[in-house]
DRENDO-1510 file (C-alpha; in Angstrom, 1 decimal, always signed):
<recs>
REC; n; res; u; v; w
REC; 1; UNK; -25.8; -1.3; -6.0 .
REC; 2; UNK; -22.1; -1.0; -5.3 .
REC; 3; UNK; -21.4; -0.2; -1.7 .
REC; 4; UNK; -18.4; +0.0; +0.5 .
REC; 5; UNK; -15.5; -2.4; +0.0 .
REC; 6; UNK; -15.5; -4.9; +2.8 .
REC; 7; UNK; -12.7; -7.2; +4.1 .
REC; 8; UNK; -13.8; -10.1; +1.8 .
REC; 9; UNK; -13.4; -7.9; -1.3 .
REC; 10; UNK; -10.0; -6.6; -0.1 .
REC; 11; UNK; -8.8; -10.2; +0.4 .
REC; 12; UNK; -10.0; -11.2; -3.0 .
REC; 13; UNK; -8.2; -8.2; -4.6 .
REC; 14; UNK; -5.0; -9.0; -2.8 .
REC; 15; UNK; -5.2; -12.7; -3.8 .
REC; 16; UNK; -5.6; -11.6; -7.5 .
REC; 17; UNK; -2.6; -9.3; -7.3 .
REC; 18; UNK; -0.6; -12.2; -5.8 .
REC; 19; UNK; -1.7; -14.5; -8.6 .
REC; 20; UNK; -1.0; -12.0; -11.3 .
REC; 21; UNK; +2.4; -10.7; -10.2 .
REC; 22; UNK; +3.7; -13.6; -8.1 .
REC; 23; UNK; +5.3; -13.6; -4.7 .
REC; 24; UNK; +8.8; -12.6; -5.9 .
REC; 25; UNK; +7.6; -9.3; -7.5 .
REC; 26; UNK; +5.4; -8.1; -4.7 .
REC; 27; UNK; +8.2; -6.5; -2.6 .
REC; 28; UNK; +9.5; -4.8; -5.7 .
REC; 29; UNK; +6.1; -3.4; -6.5 .
REC; 30; UNK; +5.5; -2.2; -3.0 .
REC; 31; UNK; +8.9; -0.4; -3.0 .
REC; 32; UNK; +8.1; +1.3; -6.3 .
REC; 33; UNK; +4.7; +2.4; -5.1 .
REC; 34; UNK; +6.2; +3.7; -1.9 .
REC; 35; UNK; +8.8; +5.8; -3.8 .
REC; 36; UNK; +6.1; +7.1; -6.1 .
REC; 37; UNK; +4.0; +8.2; -3.1 .
REC; 38; UNK; +7.0; +10.0; -1.6 .
REC; 39; UNK; +7.8; +11.8; -4.8 .
REC; 40; UNK; +4.1; +12.8; -5.2 .
REC; 41; UNK; +4.0; +14.2; -1.7 .
REC; 42; UNK; +7.3; +16.1; -2.3 .
REC; 43; UNK; +5.9; +17.4; -5.6 .
REC; 44; UNK; +2.7; +18.6; -4.0 .
REC; 45; UNK; +4.6; +20.3; -1.3 .
REC; 46; UNK; +6.8; +22.1; -3.8 .
REC; 47; UNK; +10.0; +21.0; -2.2 .
REC; 48; UNK; +12.6; +21.9; -4.7 .
REC; 49; UNK; +15.5; +20.8; -2.5 .
REC; 50; UNK; +14.6; +17.1; -2.9 .
REC; 51; UNK; +15.3; +17.3; -6.7 .
REC; 52; UNK; +18.9; +18.2; -6.1 .
REC; 53; UNK; +19.4; +15.5; -3.5 .
REC; 54; UNK; +17.7; +12.9; -5.8 .
REC; 55; UNK; +20.1; +13.7; -8.7 .
REC; 56; UNK; +23.2; +13.5; -6.5 .
REC; 57; UNK; +22.1; +10.2; -5.0 .
REC; 58; UNK; +21.2; +8.6; -8.3 .
REC; 59; UNK; +23.0; +5.5; -9.4 .
REC; 60; UNK; +25.7; +6.3; -12.0 .
REC; 61; UNK; +25.2; +2.9; -13.6 .
REC; 62; UNK; +21.8; +4.0; -15.1 .
</recs>
C-alpha cells in the first residue's frame, strides 16, 4: 500500500514545511538540525574531548 517516497512526495513535504515555518525560520531550523546531527555523531563516537571544547566556546550571555 505505502511504497517508496518519490520526488512528488518530497516536494509536497518540503512545501508543507515552508508553509508551516515560513521562509525566515527555515535557515534557523536547518542550522539547528545540523548542530544536532553533529552532536549525535560525536555522542555515538564517544568523543569526550568535544564536551570540553563546547563548554569553552559557549556564549557567556546565555
